[in-house]
C-alpha positions in Angstrom: 0.1 -0.2 -0.2 2.9 1.9 0.2 3.3 3.0 -3.6 -0.5 3.8 -3.5 -0.2 6.2 -0.5 2.8 7.8 -2.6 0.9 8.4 -6.0 -2.1 9.9 -4.2 0.9 12.5 -2.2 2.1 13.4 -6.0 -1.1 15.0 -6.5 -2.0 16.2 -2.8 -0.8 16.6 0.5 -1.9 13.9 2.8 -2.1 13.6 7.2 -1.6 10.2 8.7 -4.8 10.3 9.3 -5.9 10.6 5.9 -3.2 7.5 5.0 -5.3 5.5 7.3 -8.7 6.7 5.9 -7.2 5.5 2.2 -5.8 2.2 3.7 -9.5 1.6 4.8 -10.9 2.5 1.7 -8.7 0.4 -0.5 -8.9 -3.7 -1.4 -6.0 -5.7 -2.7 -6.8 -8.1 -5.7 -4.7 -10.4 -7.4 -4.8 -11.2 -10.9 -3.1 -13.8 -12.9 -2.4 -13.8 -16.3 -5.2 -13.5 -19.0 -7.5 -13.1 -16.0 -9.9 -9.8 -16.6 -10.0 -6.7 -14.0 -13.2 -5.7 -16.5 -15.1 -7.6 -19.2 -16.3 -6.2 -22.3 -19.9 -5.9 -21.0 -20.1 -5.7 -17.7 -20.2 -2.8 -15.7 -17.1 -1.5 -14.1 -17.2 -1.0 -10.3 -13.8 -0.1 -9.1 -10.8 2.5 -9.9 -7.5 0.8 -9.7 -4.1 1.4 -8.6 -1.5 -1.1 -9.9 1.0 -1.8 -7.3 2.7 -4.7 -9.6 2.1 -5.7 -13.0 0.6 -4.8 -16.1 -2.8 -4.7 -17.9 -4.3 -4.2 -21.3 -6.9 -2.1 -22.5 -8.9 -3.6 -25.5 -12.6 -4.0 -27.8 -13.6 -6.5 -29.6 -14.6 -5.8 -33.1 -15.6 -8.5 -35.8 -13.9 -11.0 -33.7 -10.6 -9.3 -33.5 -9.0 -7.5 -30.5 -8.2 -4.4 -30.8 -5.5 -2.9 -28.4 -5.7 0.7 -27.2 -3.7 1.2 -24.3 -1.9 -0.3 -21.3 -1.7 0.4 -17.6 1.9 -0.2 -15.6 2.9 -0.3 -12.1 2.3 3.1 -9.9 -0.9 3.9 -12.5 -4.3 4.1 -12.1 -6.4 1.9 -13.9 -10.3 2.2 -15.5 -12.6 2.4 -17.5 -14.2 6.2 -16.7 -17.2 5.6 -18.9 -17.9 2.9 -17.7 -17.5 3.5 -13.7 -19.2 7.0 -13.7 -22.5 6.5 -15.1 -22.6 2.6 -14.3 -23.1 1.5 -17.7 -21.6 -1.5 -19.4 -18.2 -1.4 -20.6 -17.3 -1.8 -24.3 -13.7 -2.1 -23.5 -12.3 -5.0 -21.6 -9.2 -4.5 -19.3 -6.8 -7.9 -19.0 -3.9 -8.3 -16.8 -0.6 -9.4 -19.1 1.0 -10.8 -15.8 1.0 -11.6 -12.4 -0.9 -8.1 -11.1 -1.5 -6.6 -7.6 -4.3 -4.1 -7.8 -5.6 -1.7 -4.5 -9.0 -1.2 -5.6 -12.1 1.6 -4.9 -15.5 1.2 -5.2 -17.4 4.3 -6.5 -18.8 4.6 -3.3 -15.5 4.6 -1.0 -14.2 6.9 -3.7 -17.0 9.4 -2.9 -15.9 8.7 0.7 -12.5 9.5 -0.2 -13.3 13.1 -1.8 -15.5 13.8 1.5 -13.0 12.7 4.0 -9.4 14.0 2.9 -9.2 17.5 2.9 -7.6 17.8 -0.7 -9.7 15.0 -2.1 -11.9 16.5 -4.6 -8.8 18.3 -5.8 -7.0 14.7 -6.4 -9.9 13.2 -8.0 -10.0 16.2 -10.4 -5.7 16.2 -10.8 -5.8 11.8 -11.5 -8.4 12.6 -14.1 -7.3 15.2 -15.9 -3.6 13.0 -16.6 -5.8 10.2 -17.9 -7.8 12.4 -20.3 -4.8 14.0 -21.9 -2.8 10.6 -21.8 -6.2 8.9 -23.5 -6.9 12.4 -25.8 -3.4 11.6 -27.1 -3.8 8.2 -27.7 -6.8 9.0 -29.9 -5.5 11.3 -31.7 -2.5 9.9 -32.9 -4.6 6.7 -33.9 -6.3 9.0 -36.5 -4.1 11.2 -37.6 -0.4 9.5 -37.4 1.3 6.4 -39.5 2.0 3.1 -38.1 5.7 3.9 -38.3 4.9 7.4 -35.8 2.4 5.3 -33.4 5.5 2.3 -33.0 8.2 5.1 -32.6 5.6 6.6 -29.6 5.0 3.4 -28.7 8.7 3.0 -27.9 8.6 6.4 -26.4 5.8 6.0 -24.0 6.4 2.4 -23.4 10.0 2.0 -23.2 10.2 0.3 -20.1 7.3 -2.2 -21.3 8.9 -3.2 -25.0 10.2 -6.5 -23.3 6.9 -7.4 -21.4 4.6 -6.8 -24.0 3.8 -9.7 -26.5 4.5 -8.8 -29.8 1.1 -9.3 -31.2 -0.5 -6.8 -28.7 2.1 -4.2 -29.6 1.0 -4.4 -33.2 -2.4 -4.6 -32.4 -1.7 -1.2 -30.5 -0.2 0.4 -33.5 -2.9 -0.8 -35.8 -1.2 -3.2 -38.1 -0.7 -7.3 -38.6 2.5 -8.8 -36.6 4.4 -9.2 -40.2 3.5 -5.6 -40.7 4.8 -4.5 -37.4 8.1 -6.9 -38.0 8.9 -4.5 -41.2 8.4 -1.2 -39.5 10.8 -2.4 -36.8 13.4 -3.9 -39.1 13.2 -0.4 -41.4 13.7 1.8 -38.0 16.5 -0.6 -37.0 18.0 -0.2 -40.4 17.7 3.6 -40.2 19.1 4.0 -37.0 22.2 1.7 -38.1 22.9 3.6 -41.2 22.3 7.1 -39.3 25.2 6.2 -37.3 
């Protein structure tokens, strides 16, 4: 729970009493690789803080999974468009490796906002960070060619390249795995040519 407390402190100042409130409002959960934090069609009931592990967000279209986001350690995970209104999710969130989460329900989140002196501020700042990241992902999907999306993936998730299977990276970039191999070869060849 220390990592969660540290993450909250990144956004706001909290007292030792408020640390105890946070500890009471979150519950620990563990996922094995392939298990779901959220399945498509289900309502997202919690916001998760990832203490350890890796999550993948994807939608299924015409029987194909399209990956559009990853969350790693020390990040908050949620499908807010399902969580906030309490409606079924069009997105699935799946563990890619052993994952330890701290979960907070909607009602407990409202208590956190009310019981922490700067609780509302924490919620606003955390959501703003998620919104900006998600907005950039959507912009890139519609405006950037696959090679640029792959370069952005490397910039955003450099520490995850070895942890994410290539076919999920290809899905995220919006190409087939064979096309991703060609993009990687071109980029690697281009780097060697510039040396």
